[in-house]
N, CA and C atoms of all chains as a GROMACS GRO file, in nm:
protein
  633
    1MET      N    1  16.758   6.459   6.766
    1MET     CA    2  16.702   6.526   6.648
    1MET      C    3  16.765   6.472   6.520
    2GLU      N    4  16.685   6.407   6.440
    2GLU     CA    5  16.735   6.354   6.313
    2GLU      C    6  16.681   6.432   6.196
    3GLY      N    7  16.612   6.540   6.222
    3GLY     CA    8  16.563   6.622   6.113
    3GLY      C    9  16.416   6.601   6.082
    4PHE      N   10  16.375   6.655   5.967
    4PHE     CA   11  16.234   6.655   5.931
    4PHE      C   12  16.213   6.599   5.791
    5ALA      N   13  16.102   6.525   5.776
    5ALA     CA   14  16.057   6.482   5.644
    5ALA      C   15  15.927   6.558   5.618
    6ILE      N   16  15.925   6.634   5.510
    6ILE     CA   17  15.810   6.719   5.483
    6ILE      C   18  15.738   6.670   5.359
    7VAL      N   19  15.609   6.639   5.374
    7VAL     CA   20  15.526   6.601   5.260
    7VAL      C   21  15.460   6.728   5.210
    8LEU      N   22  15.491   6.768   5.088
    8LEU     CA   23  15.434   6.890   5.033
    8LEU      C   24  15.329   6.853   4.929
    9ALA      N   25  15.202   6.866   4.970
    9ALA     CA   26  15.092   6.823   4.883
    9ALA      C   27  15.004   6.940   4.841
   10SER      N   28  15.046   7.062   4.878
   10SER     CA   29  14.965   7.181   4.847
   10SER      C   30  15.029   7.263   4.737
   11GLU      N   31  14.946   7.326   4.655
   11GLU     CA   32  14.999   7.413   4.549
   11GLU      C   33  14.997   7.560   4.591
   12GLU      N   34  14.953   7.588   4.714
   12GLU     CA   35  14.942   7.727   4.756
   12GLU      C   36  15.079   7.786   4.789
   13LEU      N   37  15.104   7.900   4.726
   13LEU     CA   38  15.238   7.960   4.736
   13LEU      C   39  15.279   7.987   4.881
   14GLU      N   40  15.186   8.036   4.963
   14GLU     CA   41  15.226   8.070   5.100
   14GLU      C   42  15.270   7.947   5.178
   15LYS      N   43  15.211   7.833   5.145
   15LYS     CA   44  15.249   7.711   5.217
   15LYS      C   45  15.386   7.661   5.172
   16ILE      N   46  15.408   7.660   5.042
   16ILE     CA   47  15.538   7.613   4.993
   16ILE      C   48  15.648   7.710   5.035
   17GLN      N   49  15.612   7.839   5.043
   17GLN     CA   50  15.711   7.938   5.085
   17GLN      C   51  15.749   7.915   5.232
   18ALA      N   52  15.651   7.881   5.314
   18ALA     CA   53  15.681   7.853   5.456
   18ALA      C   54  15.768   7.727   5.467
   19VAL      N   55  15.736   7.627   5.387
   19VAL     CA   56  15.817   7.504   5.385
   19VAL      C   57  15.961   7.538   5.345
   20SER      N   58  15.972   7.623   5.244
   20SER     CA   59  16.103   7.660   5.193
   20SER      C   60  16.186   7.736   5.297
   21ILE      N   61  16.122   7.828   5.368
   21ILE     CA   62  16.194   7.908   5.468
   21ILE      C   63  16.244   7.818   5.581
   22ILE      N   64  16.154   7.736   5.634
   22ILE     CA   65  16.192   7.650   5.747
   22ILE      C   66  16.299   7.550   5.703
   23SER      N   67  16.278   7.489   5.586
   23SER     CA   68  16.373   7.389   5.537
   23SER      C   69  16.510   7.450   5.512
   24SER      N   70  16.511   7.569   5.456
   24SER     CA   71  16.637   7.631   5.419
   24SER      C   72  16.721   7.661   5.543
   25VAL      N   73  16.657   7.720   5.642
   25VAL     CA   74  16.731   7.755   5.763
   25VAL      C   75  16.774   7.628   5.837
   26ALA      N   76  16.687   7.528   5.839
   26ALA     CA   77  16.721   7.401   5.904
   26ALA      C   78  16.842   7.337   5.836
   27ALA      N   79  16.835   7.322   5.704
   27ALA     CA   80  16.943   7.256   5.632
   27ALA      C   81  17.074   7.332   5.648
   28ALA      N   82  17.066   7.464   5.642
   28ALA     CA   83  17.187   7.545   5.658
   28ALA      C   84  17.244   7.531   5.798
   29SER      N   85  17.160   7.488   5.893
   29SER     CA   86  17.205   7.465   6.031
   29SER      C   87  17.236   7.317   6.054
   30GLU      N   88  17.254   7.243   5.945
   30GLU     CA   89  17.292   7.100   5.951
   30GLU      C   90  17.182   7.011   6.006
   31ILE      N   91  17.057   7.055   6.000
   31ILE     CA   92  16.944   6.969   6.036
   31ILE      C   93  16.892   6.907   5.905
   32PRO      N   94  16.898   6.773   5.892
   32PRO     CA   95  16.861   6.711   5.765
   32PRO      C   96  16.713   6.729   5.731
   33ILE      N   97  16.689   6.757   5.604
   33ILE     CA   98  16.552   6.779   5.554
   33ILE      C   99  16.530   6.694   5.430
   34GLU      N  100  16.418   6.623   5.428
   34GLU     CA  101  16.376   6.550   5.308
   34GLU      C  102  16.239   6.606   5.270
   35ILE      N  103  16.229   6.664   5.152
   35ILE     CA  104  16.099   6.714   5.106
   35ILE      C  105  16.046   6.617   5.000
   36PHE      N  106  15.923   6.575   5.020
   36PHE     CA  107  15.857   6.483   4.927
   36PHE      C  108  15.742   6.559   4.863
   37VAL      N  109  15.758   6.591   4.734
   37VAL     CA  110  15.655   6.668   4.664
   37VAL      C  111  15.556   6.570   4.601
   38THR      N  112  15.429   6.590   4.630
   38THR     CA  113  15.328   6.496   4.581
   38THR      C  114  15.198   6.571   4.549
   39MET      N  115  15.109   6.506   4.477
   39MET     CA  116  14.976   6.560   4.444
   39MET      C  117  14.985   6.705   4.390
   40ASN      N  118  14.899   6.795   4.440
   40ASN     CA  119  14.897   6.932   4.387
   40ASN      C  120  15.028   7.007   4.411
   41GLY      N  121  15.110   6.953   4.502
   41GLY     CA  122  15.236   7.019   4.536
   41GLY      C  123  15.329   7.039   4.418
   42PHE      N  124  15.308   6.964   4.310
   42PHE     CA  125  15.396   6.975   4.194
   42PHE      C  126  15.379   7.104   4.116
   43ARG      N  127  15.257   7.156   4.114
   43ARG     CA  128  15.229   7.266   4.023
   43ARG      C  129  15.325   7.386   4.037
   44PRO      N  130  15.353   7.431   4.162
   44PRO     CA  131  15.442   7.547   4.174
   44PRO      C  132  15.585   7.521   4.124
   45PHE      N  133  15.619   7.394   4.099
   45PHE     CA  134  15.753   7.362   4.051
   45PHE      C  135  15.760   7.356   3.898
   46GLU      N  136  15.643   7.369   3.831
   46GLU     CA  137  15.643   7.364   3.685
   46GLU      C  138  15.714   7.486   3.629
   47LYS      N  139  15.801   7.463   3.531
   47LYS     CA  140  15.881   7.572   3.473
   47LYS      C  141  15.792   7.688   3.429
   48GLU      N  142  15.683   7.657   3.359
   48GLU     CA  143  15.595   7.763   3.307
   48GLU      C  144  15.532   7.844   3.419
   49VAL      N  145  15.492   7.775   3.525
   49VAL     CA  146  15.428   7.843   3.638
   49VAL      C  147  15.527   7.938   3.706
   50VAL      N  148  15.651   7.892   3.723
   50VAL     CA  149  15.753   7.975   3.788
   50VAL      C  150  15.787   8.095   3.700
   51GLU      N  151  15.804   8.069   3.570
   51GLU     CA  152  15.840   8.179   3.478
   51GLU      C  153  15.734   8.288   3.476
   52ASN      N  154  15.608   8.247   3.479
   52ASN     CA  155  15.498   8.345   3.472
   52ASN      C  156  15.449   8.389   3.609
   53MET      N  157  15.512   8.339   3.714
   53MET     CA  158  15.468   8.367   3.852
   53MET      C  159  15.318   8.341   3.865
   54ASP      N  160  15.274   8.234   3.805
   54ASP     CA  161  15.131   8.202   3.797
   54ASP      C  162  15.090   8.110   3.912
   55PHE      N  163  15.112   8.158   4.036
   55PHE     CA  164  15.090   8.074   4.152
   55PHE      C  165  14.948   8.088   4.208
   56GLU      N  166  14.903   7.981   4.269
   56GLU     CA  167  14.779   7.986   4.346
   56GLU      C  168  14.815   8.029   4.487
   57GLY      N  169  14.715   8.082   4.560
   57GLY     CA  170  14.745   8.114   4.698
   57GLY      C  171  14.645   8.208   4.760
   58GLY      N  172  14.661   8.231   4.886
   58GLY     CA  173  14.571   8.316   4.961
   58GLY      C  174  14.632   8.452   4.989
   59ARG      N  175  14.589   8.511   5.097
   59ARG     CA  176  14.627   8.648   5.131
   59ARG      C  177  14.779   8.670   5.138
   60ALA      N  178  14.848   8.579   5.208
   60ALA     CA  179  14.993   8.599   5.225
   60ALA      C  180  15.065   8.586   5.092
   61ALA      N  181  15.017   8.494   5.008
   61ALA     CA  182  15.078   8.477   4.876
   61ALA      C  183  15.063   8.603   4.793
   62LYS      N  184  14.945   8.663   4.799
   62LYS     CA  185  14.922   8.787   4.723
   62LYS      C  186  15.011   8.899   4.774
   63ALA      N  187  15.020   8.910   4.907
   63ALA     CA  188  15.105   9.014   4.965
   63ALA      C  189  15.250   8.995   4.920
   64MET      N  190  15.291   8.869   4.914
   64MET     CA  191  15.428   8.837   4.875
   64MET      C  192  15.455   8.878   4.730
   65MET      N  193  15.357   8.847   4.642
   65MET     CA  194  15.377   8.875   4.501
   65MET      C  195  15.366   9.024   4.470
   66GLU      N  196  15.292   9.098   4.557
   66GLU     CA  197  15.275   9.241   4.533
   66GLU      C  198  15.376   9.326   4.608
   67ALA      N  199  15.452   9.262   4.697
   67ALA     CA  200  15.545   9.339   4.780
   67ALA      C  201  15.645   9.414   4.694
   68GLU      N  202  15.659   9.542   4.721
   68GLU     CA  203  15.754   9.622   4.642
   68GLU      C  204  15.872   9.668   4.726
   69ASP      N  205  15.844   9.694   4.854
   69ASP     CA  206  15.952   9.749   4.937
   69ASP      C  207  16.036   9.642   5.006
   70VAL      N  208  15.989   9.519   5.003
   70VAL     CA  209  16.073   9.412   5.058
   70VAL      C  210  16.101   9.308   4.950
   71ASP      N  211  16.219   9.255   4.956
   71ASP     CA  212  16.261   9.157   4.858
   71ASP      C  213  16.244   9.018   4.918
   72VAL      N  214  16.136   8.950   4.878
   72VAL     CA  215  16.113   8.815   4.927
   72VAL      C  216  16.164   8.717   4.822
   73PRO      N  217  16.273   8.644   4.851
   73PRO     CA  218  16.322   8.551   4.751
   73PRO      C  219  16.222   8.437   4.732
   74LEU      N  220  16.196   8.403   4.608
   74LEU     CA  221  16.102   8.294   4.578
   74LEU      C  222  16.159   8.162   4.631
   75PHE      N  223  16.066   8.071   4.664
   75PHE     CA  224  16.109   7.943   4.723
   75PHE      C  225  16.212   7.870   4.636
   76THR      N  226  16.200   7.889   4.504
   76THR     CA  227  16.295   7.820   4.415
   76THR      C  228  16.439   7.865   4.443
   77GLU      N  229  16.456   7.996   4.460
   77GLU     CA  230  16.590   8.049   4.488
   77GLU      C  231  16.637   8.005   4.626
   78GLN      N  232  16.544   8.011   4.723
   78GLN     CA  233  16.580   7.972   4.860
   78GLN      C  234  16.626   7.828   4.867
   79LEU      N  235  16.550   7.740   4.802
   79LEU     CA  236  16.583   7.598   4.810
   79LEU      C  237  16.714   7.569   4.737
   80GLU      N  238  16.736   7.639   4.626
   80GLU     CA  239  16.860   7.619   4.552
   80GLU      C  240  16.980   7.659   4.638
   81GLN      N  241  16.966   7.773   4.706
   81GLN     CA  242  17.073   7.820   4.794
   81GLN      C  243  17.093   7.722   4.910
   82ALA      N  244  16.981   7.677   4.968
   82ALA     CA  245  16.988   7.588   5.084
   82ALA      C  246  17.058   7.457   5.050
   83LYS      N  247  17.036   7.408   4.929
   83LYS     CA  248  17.098   7.281   4.890
   83LYS      C  249  17.250   7.290   4.884
   84THR      N  250  17.300   7.411   4.862
   84THR     CA  251  17.446   7.427   4.861
   84THR      C  252  17.501   7.441   5.002
   85LEU      N  253  17.413   7.468   5.099
   85LEU     CA  254  17.459   7.497   5.236
   85LEU      C  255  17.442   7.380   5.332
   86GLY      N  256  17.355   7.286   5.300
   86GLY     CA  257  17.332   7.179   5.399
   86GLY      C  258  17.254   7.062   5.343
   87PRO      N  259  17.220   6.967   5.434
   87PRO     CA  260  17.156   6.842   5.392
   87PRO      C  261  17.007   6.859   5.359
   88LEU      N  262  16.977   6.889   5.234
   88LEU     CA  263  16.838   6.906   5.192
   88LEU      C  264  16.817   6.831   5.061
   89SER      N  265  16.722   6.739   5.060
   89SER     CA  266  16.689   6.666   4.937
   89SER      C  267  16.543   6.687   4.904
   90ILE      N  268  16.515   6.695   4.773
   90ILE     CA  269  16.377   6.712   4.727
   90ILE      C  270  16.343   6.597   4.635
   91HIS      N  271  16.239   6.522   4.672
   91HIS     CA  272  16.199   6.404   4.596
   91HIS      C  273  16.065   6.427   4.528
   92ALA      N  274  16.053   6.372   4.410
   92ALA     CA  275  15.929   6.385   4.334
   92ALA      C  276  15.851   6.254   4.343
   93CYS      N  277  15.724   6.265   4.378
   93CYS     CA  278  15.638   6.147   4.389
   93CYS      C  279  15.614   6.089   4.250
   94GLU      N  280  15.659   5.967   4.231
   94GLU     CA  281  15.652   5.904   4.100
   94GLU      C  282  15.508   5.881   4.056
   95MET      N  283  15.426   5.842   4.151
   95MET     CA  284  15.286   5.812   4.119
   95MET      C  285  15.215   5.936   4.062
   96THR      N  286  15.233   6.051   4.129
   96THR     CA  287  15.166   6.174   4.082
   96THR      C  288  15.216   6.212   3.943
   97MET      N  289  15.346   6.198   3.920
   97MET     CA  290  15.401   6.234   3.789
   97MET      C  291  15.340   6.148   3.679
   98ASP      N  292  15.325   6.019   3.706
   98ASP     CA  293  15.261   5.930   3.609
   98ASP      C  294  15.116   5.972   3.587
   99LEU      N  295  15.049   5.999   3.698
   99LEU     CA  296  14.908   6.036   3.694
   99LEU      C  297  14.886   6.162   3.610
  100MET      N  298  14.974   6.260   3.626
  100MET     CA  299  14.958   6.389   3.557
  100MET      C  300  15.032   6.391   3.423
  101GLY      N  301  15.099   6.283   3.389
  101GLY     CA  302  15.173   6.278   3.263
  101GLY      C  303  15.288   6.378   3.257
  102LYS      N  304  15.359   6.393   3.370
  102LYS     CA  305  15.469   6.490   3.375
  102LYS      C  306  15.605   6.420   3.372
  103GLU      N  307  15.702   6.492   3.316
  103GLU     CA  308  15.841   6.445   3.314
  103GLU      C  309  15.925   6.539   3.400
  104MET      N  310  16.043   6.493   3.440
  104MET     CA  311  16.133   6.578   3.519
  104MET      C  312  16.164   6.709   3.448
  105ASP      N  313  16.170   6.706   3.314
  105ASP     CA  314  16.201   6.826   3.236
  105ASP      C  315  16.093   6.934   3.248
  106ASP      N  316  15.974   6.895   3.292
  106ASP     CA  317  15.866   6.993   3.306
  106ASP      C  318  15.886   7.082   3.428
  107PHE      N  319  15.977   7.040   3.517
  107PHE     CA  320  15.993   7.111   3.644
  107PHE      C  321  16.127   7.185   3.652
  108VAL      N  322  16.131   7.286   3.740
  108VAL     CA  323  16.257   7.357   3.763
  108VAL      C  324  16.356   7.257   3.822
  109ASP      N  325  16.482   7.288   3.804
  109ASP     CA  326  16.588   7.192   3.835
  109ASP      C  327  16.621   7.192   3.984
  110LEU      N  328  16.532   7.135   4.063
  110LEU     CA  329  16.553   7.131   4.208
  110LEU      C  330  16.543   6.990   4.264
  111PHE      N  331  16.488   6.900   4.184
  111PHE     CA  332  16.462   6.765   4.234
  111PHE      C  333  16.587   6.678   4.230
  112ASP      N  334  16.602   6.597   4.336
  112ASP     CA  335  16.712   6.501   4.339
  112ASP      C  336  16.676   6.372   4.268
  113GLY      N  337  16.546   6.349   4.253
  113GLY     CA  338  16.504   6.229   4.182
  113GLY      C  339  16.361   6.194   4.215
  114LYS      N  340  16.316   6.082   4.156
  114LYS     CA  341  16.179   6.035   4.183
  114LYS      C  342  16.182   5.935   4.298
  115LEU      N  343  16.071   5.928   4.367
  115LEU     CA  344  16.063   5.837   4.479
  115LEU      C  345  15.920   5.783   4.491
  116GLY      N  346  15.908   5.658   4.528
  116GLY     CA  347  15.777   5.600   4.556
  116GLY      C  348  15.748   5.611   4.704
  117VAL      N  349  15.633   5.562   4.746
  117VAL     CA  350  15.593   5.578   4.886
  117VAL      C  351  15.686   5.501   4.981
  118SER      N  352  15.733   5.386   4.938
  118SER     CA  353  15.824   5.310   5.025
  118SER      C  354  15.956   5.384   5.042
  119GLY      N  355  16.002   5.442   4.934
  119GLY     CA  356  16.125   5.520   4.938
  119GLY      C  357  16.111   5.637   5.032
  120PHE      N  358  15.995   5.702   5.026
  120PHE     CA  359  15.973   5.814   5.116
  120PHE      C  360  15.968   5.768   5.261
  121LEU      N  361  15.898   5.657   5.285
  121LEU     CA  362  15.888   5.608   5.423
  121LEU      C  363  16.026   5.572   5.478
  122ASN      N  364  16.112   5.518   5.392
  122ASN     CA  365  16.249   5.489   5.435
  122ASN      C  366  16.322   5.618   5.473
  123ALA      N  367  16.306   5.718   5.387
  123ALA     CA  368  16.375   5.846   5.412
  123ALA      C  369  16.320   5.912   5.538
  124ALA      N  370  16.193   5.885   5.570
  124ALA     CA  371  16.128   5.952   5.684
  124ALA      C  372  16.142   5.875   5.814
  125GLU      N  373  16.196   5.755   5.805
  125GLU     CA  374  16.195   5.662   5.918
  125GLU      C  375  16.244   5.723   6.050
  126ASP      N  376  16.354   5.797   6.044
  126ASP     CA  377  16.413   5.850   6.167
  126ASP      C  378  16.383   5.999   6.184
  127LYS      N  379  16.280   6.046   6.114
  127LYS     CA  380  16.255   6.191   6.116
  127LYS      C  381  16.114   6.224   6.164
  128GLN      N  382  16.098   6.348   6.204
  128GLN     CA  383  15.963   6.396   6.232
  128GLN      C  384  15.899   6.431   6.099
  129VAL      N  385  15.774   6.389   6.083
  129VAL     CA  386  15.706   6.413   5.956
  129VAL      C  387  15.613   6.534   5.968
  130ILE      N  388  15.624   6.622   5.869
  130ILE     CA  389  15.536   6.738   5.862
  130ILE      C  390  15.456   6.726   5.732
  131PHE      N  391  15.325   6.736   5.742
  131PHE     CA  392  15.240   6.725   5.622
  131PHE      C  393  15.181   6.861   5.589
  132VAL      N  394  15.207   6.905   5.466
  132VAL     CA  395  15.161   7.039   5.426
  132VAL      C  396  15.070   7.028   5.306
  133MET      N  397  18.053  10.023   7.016
  133MET     CA  398  18.053  10.106   6.895
  133MET      C  399  18.091  10.023   6.774
  134SER      N  400  18.024  10.050   6.664
  134SER     CA  401  18.042   9.966   6.548
  134SER      C  402  18.186   9.969   6.496
  135GLU      N  403  18.250  10.086   6.506
  135GLU     CA  404  18.387  10.098   6.451
  135GLU      C  405  18.484  10.006   6.524
  136ASP      N  406  18.453   9.978   6.647
  136ASP     CA  407  18.546   9.900   6.729
  136ASP      C  408  18.563   9.756   6.681
  137TYR      N  409  18.462   9.706   6.612
  137TYR     CA  410  18.467   9.563   6.575
  137TYR      C  411  18.554   9.537   6.453
  138ASN      N  412  18.566   9.633   6.364
  138ASN     CA  413  18.649   9.617   6.246
  138ASN      C  414  18.628   9.481   6.179
  139PRO      N  415  18.508   9.457   6.127
  139PRO     CA  416  18.472   9.323   6.078
  139PRO      C  417  18.559   9.275   5.962
  140ASP      N  418  18.585   9.143   5.962
  140ASP     CA  419  18.658   9.081   5.852
  140ASP      C  420  18.571   9.072   5.727
  141LYS      N  421  18.440   9.060   5.750
  141LYS     CA  422  18.346   9.052   5.637
  141LYS      C  423  18.224   9.136   5.667
  142VAL      N  424  18.174   9.204   5.566
  142VAL     CA  425  18.049   9.279   5.580
  142VAL      C  426  17.947   9.218   5.484
  143ILE      N  427  17.833   9.180   5.537
  143ILE     CA  428  17.727   9.119   5.456
  143ILE      C  429  17.612   9.218   5.451
  144ASP      N  430  17.585   9.268   5.332
  144ASP     CA  431  17.478   9.368   5.319
  144ASP      C  432  17.349   9.300   5.273
  145SER      N  433  17.259   9.273   5.366
  145SER     CA  434  17.132   9.208   5.334
  145SER      C  435  17.015   9.303   5.350
  146ARG      N  436  17.042   9.432   5.339
  146ARG     CA  437  16.934   9.528   5.355
  146ARG      C  438  16.828   9.509   5.246
  147GLU      N  439  16.704   9.530   5.283
  147GLU     CA  440  16.585   9.514   5.197
  147GLU      C  441  16.543   9.368   5.180
  148ALA      N  442  16.626   9.273   5.219
  148ALA     CA  443  16.586   9.132   5.207
  148ALA      C  444  16.500   9.092   5.326
  149ALA      N  445  16.394   9.015   5.297
  149ALA     CA  446  16.305   8.969   5.403
  149ALA      C  447  16.352   8.834   5.456
  150CYS      N  448  16.293   8.792   5.566
  150CYS     CA  449  16.321   8.663   5.628
  150CYS      C  450  16.305   8.552   5.524
  151PRO      N  451  16.391   8.454   5.513
  151PRO     CA  452  16.512   8.435   5.593
  151PRO      C  453  16.638   8.481   5.520
  152GLY      N  454  16.624   8.572   5.424
  152GLY     CA  455  16.738   8.616   5.344
  152GLY      C  456  16.862   8.653   5.424
  153PRO      N  457  16.848   8.748   5.520
  153PRO     CA  458  16.967   8.788   5.595
  153PRO      C  459  17.031   8.672   5.671
  154LEU      N  460  16.948   8.588   5.730
  154LEU     CA  461  17.002   8.474   5.805
  154LEU      C  462  17.074   8.377   5.712
  155MET      N  463  17.014   8.351   5.596
  155MET     CA  464  17.077   8.260   5.501
  155MET      C  465  17.209   8.317   5.450
  156ASP      N  466  17.211   8.447   5.425
  156ASP     CA  467  17.335   8.511   5.381
  156ASP      C  468  17.442   8.497   5.489
  157LEU      N  469  17.401   8.518   5.614
  157LEU     CA  470  17.496   8.508   5.725
  157LEU      C  471  17.549   8.365   5.739
  158ILE      N  472  17.459   8.268   5.734
  158ILE     CA  473  17.501   8.128   5.752
  158ILE      C  474  17.605   8.091   5.646
  159GLY      N  475  17.575   8.131   5.522
  159GLY     CA  476  17.669   8.100   5.413
  159GLY      C  477  17.807   8.159   5.440
  160GLN      N  478  17.811   8.282   5.488
  160GLN     CA  479  17.939   8.350   5.512
  160GLN      C  480  18.008   8.296   5.638
  161VAL      N  481  17.929   8.261   5.740
  161VAL     CA  482  17.987   8.207   5.863
  161VAL      C  483  18.058   8.075   5.832
  162LYS      N  484  17.997   7.996   5.743
  162LYS     CA  485  18.056   7.866   5.709
  162LYS      C  486  18.194   7.881   5.650
  163SER      N  487  18.212   7.983   5.567
  163SER     CA  488  18.342   7.997   5.501
  163SER      C  489  18.440   8.083   5.581
  164ALA      N  490  18.393   8.139   5.693
  164ALA     CA  491  18.481   8.223   5.775
  164ALA      C  492  18.572   8.136   5.862
  165LYS      N  493  18.679   8.199   5.908
  165LYS     CA  494  18.770   8.128   5.999
  165LYS      C  495  18.729   8.158   6.143
  166SER      N  496  18.768   8.066   6.230
  166SER     CA  497  18.737   8.083   6.372
  166SER      C  498  18.796   8.214   6.423
  167GLY      N  499  18.713   8.290   6.496
  167GLY     CA  500  18.760   8.417   6.553
  167GLY      C  501  18.733   8.537   6.463
  168GLU      N  502  18.696   8.512   6.337
  168GLU     CA  503  18.668   8.624   6.248
  168GLU      C  504  18.537   8.692   6.288
  169VAL      N  505  18.532   8.822   6.264
  169VAL     CA  506  18.412   8.900   6.298
  169VAL      C  507  18.337   8.935   6.169
  170LEU      N  508  18.206   8.911   6.172
  170LEU     CA  509  18.122   8.943   6.056
  170LEU      C  510  18.020   9.049   6.096
  171GLU      N  511  17.993   9.138   6.003
  171GLU     CA  512  17.887   9.235   6.024
  171GLU      C  513  17.774   9.205   5.926
  172LEU      N  514  17.655   9.185   5.979
  172LEU     CA  515  17.537   9.164   5.895
  172LEU      C  516  17.450   9.288   5.902
  173LYS      N  517  17.426   9.348   5.785
  173LYS     CA  518  17.338   9.464   5.781
  173LYS      C  519  17.199   9.419   5.738
  174THR      N  520  17.098   9.455   5.817
  174THR     CA  521  16.962   9.415   5.781
  174THR      C  522  16.861   9.524   5.814
  175THR      N  523  16.758   9.532   5.731
  175THR     CA  524  16.648   9.624   5.759
  175THR      C  525  16.527   9.546   5.811
  176ASP      N  526  16.542   9.415   5.823
  176ASP     CA  527  16.431   9.329   5.859
  176ASP      C  528  16.429   9.306   6.010
  177GLU      N  529  16.326   9.358   6.076
  177GLU     CA  530  16.321   9.349   6.222
  177GLU      C  531  16.311   9.204   6.269
  178GLY      N  532  16.238   9.122   6.193
  178GLY     CA  533  16.227   8.981   6.228
  178GLY      C  534  16.364   8.914   6.230
  179SER      N  535  16.445   8.948   6.131
  179SER     CA  536  16.580   8.889   6.124
  179SER      C  537  16.665   8.938   6.240
  180LYS      N  538  16.648   9.063   6.276
  180LYS     CA  539  16.724   9.118   6.389
  180LYS      C  540  16.700   9.036   6.514
  181ASN      N  541  16.576   8.988   6.529
  181ASN     CA  542  16.542   8.908   6.647
  181ASN      C  543  16.574   8.760   6.629
  182ASP      N  544  16.569   8.713   6.505
  182ASP     CA  545  16.585   8.570   6.480
  182ASP      C  546  16.732   8.528   6.469
  183VAL      N  547  16.814   8.618   6.417
  183VAL     CA  548  16.956   8.585   6.401
  183VAL      C  549  17.021   8.548   6.536
  184PRO      N  550  16.994   8.625   6.644
  184PRO     CA  551  17.052   8.584   6.774
  184PRO      C  552  17.008   8.445   6.819
  185ASP      N  553  16.884   8.406   6.786
  185ASP     CA  554  16.838   8.271   6.822
  185ASP      C  555  16.919   8.165   6.747
  186TRP      N  556  16.947   8.194   6.619
  186TRP     CA  557  17.027   8.100   6.541
  186TRP      C  558  17.170   8.090   6.597
  187LEU      N  559  17.227   8.206   6.631
  187LEU     CA  560  17.364   8.210   6.683
  187LEU      C  561  17.373   8.130   6.813
  188ASP      N  562  17.271   8.144   6.895
  188ASP     CA  563  17.265   8.074   7.022
  188ASP      C  564  17.276   7.923   7.000
  189LYS      N  565  17.200   7.875   6.904
  189LYS     CA  566  17.196   7.732   6.874
  189LYS      C  567  17.324   7.686   6.803
  190ALA      N  568  17.372   7.769   6.711
  190ALA     CA  569  17.488   7.731   6.631
  190ALA      C  570  17.619   7.749   6.710
  191GLY      N  571  17.613   7.824   6.820
  191GLY     CA  572  17.729   7.837   6.907
  191GLY      C  573  17.827   7.947   6.869
  192HIS      N  574  17.784   8.041   6.785
  192HIS     CA  575  17.870   8.155   6.754
  192HIS      C  576  17.832   8.272   6.844
  193GLU      N  577  17.926   8.364   6.856
  193GLU     CA  578  17.901   8.470   6.954
  193GLU      C  579  17.836   8.594   6.891
  194LEU      N  580  17.728   8.639   6.957
  194LEU     CA  581  17.666   8.766   6.919
  194LEU      C  582  17.739   8.876   6.994
  195LEU      N  583  17.811   8.960   6.920
  195LEU     CA  584  17.888   9.066   6.986
  195LEU      C  585  17.797   9.182   7.023
  196GLU      N  586  17.719   9.228   6.924
  196GLU     CA  587  17.630   9.340   6.952
  196GLU      C  588  17.534   9.363   6.834
  197VAL      N  589  17.416   9.412   6.867
  197VAL     CA  590  17.323   9.457   6.763
  197VAL      C  591  17.319   9.609   6.773
  198VAL      N  592  17.364   9.675   6.668
  198VAL     CA  593  17.372   9.822   6.670
  198VAL      C  594  17.263   9.881   6.582
  199ASP      N  595  17.184   9.969   6.641
  199ASP     CA  596  17.079  10.039   6.566
  199ASP      C  597  17.145  10.153   6.487
  200GLN      N  598  17.143  10.141   6.354
  200GLN     CA  599  17.210  10.242   6.270
  200GLN      C  600  17.111  10.344   6.216
  201GLY      N  601  16.990  10.346   6.273
  201GLY     CA  602  16.889  10.440   6.226
  201GLY      C  603  16.794  10.373   6.128
  202ASP      N  604  16.838  10.355   6.003
  202ASP     CA  605  16.748  10.291   5.907
  202ASP      C  606  16.783  10.146   5.882
  203TYR      N  607  16.876  10.092   5.956
  203TYR     CA  608  16.903   9.947   5.951
  203TYR      C  609  16.976   9.905   6.079
  204TRP      N  610  16.994   9.775   6.094
  204TRP     CA  611  17.069   9.726   6.210
  204TRP      C  612  17.198   9.659   6.162
  205SER      N  613  17.301   9.673   6.242
  205SER     CA  614  17.425   9.598   6.220
  205SER      C  615  17.435   9.493   6.329
  206ILE      N  616  17.444   9.369   6.286
  206ILE     CA  617  17.458   9.260   6.383
  206ILE      C  618  17.602   9.208   6.372
  207TYR      N  619  17.676   9.222   6.480
  207TYR     CA  620  17.817   9.180   6.481
  207TYR      C  621  17.828   9.040   6.542
  208VAL      N  622  17.895   8.955   6.468
  208VAL     CA  623  17.903   8.814   6.504
  208VAL      C  624  18.048   8.769   6.501
  209GLU      N  625  18.086   8.689   6.601
  209GLU     CA  626  18.220   8.630   6.597
  209GLU      C  627  18.206   8.479   6.579
  210LYS      N  628  18.273   8.427   6.477
  210LYS     CA  629  18.266   8.282   6.452
  210LYS      C  630  18.343   8.207   6.559
  211SER      N  631  18.282   8.101   6.610
  211SER     CA  632  18.347   8.024   6.717
  211SER      C  633  18.453   7.932   6.660
   0.00000   0.00000   0.00000
């Protein structure tokens, strides 16, 4: 087991939340995780979107945002905590950022850096790939 | 009985949903010394079932899961 490389291409909150939960527990258990954020996957990381909780999503996302009796930590908090506990890196797809005219400053402070497709393939070489 | 364990650390993760309690536990287990006993308090039934699976894999000992009525106490000994 060399860990997982996760391609996050969806903007739906329930999907990114599932990625965050699995990644966080894996990394905290010393299972290496590389998350590659690309395409629509960037939107939930935008500072404005996070501040306003302006997420897209389906039934589970709505339940999560409306939950009052349970405290579901947002993926941003989970990933931040996980990075302090184990091997978890988050890469930003350079091509998508150029395409959308985005800078690193537009996003919450979770990214380790930008990466192109070759860089991602190198990082994923010895890992199981999950596409979300 | 819960009193018998006399935990070195108590982690109160009540009201937190998956994977909050597990993440809290992992963080505290990492900084604990070998042989120390930790008590994790959780109201999340999923965590009650999932924490033992993590302990199994991570190699720490599950001492007991105690039903406290409105929450569970999971007693763990760091290996």
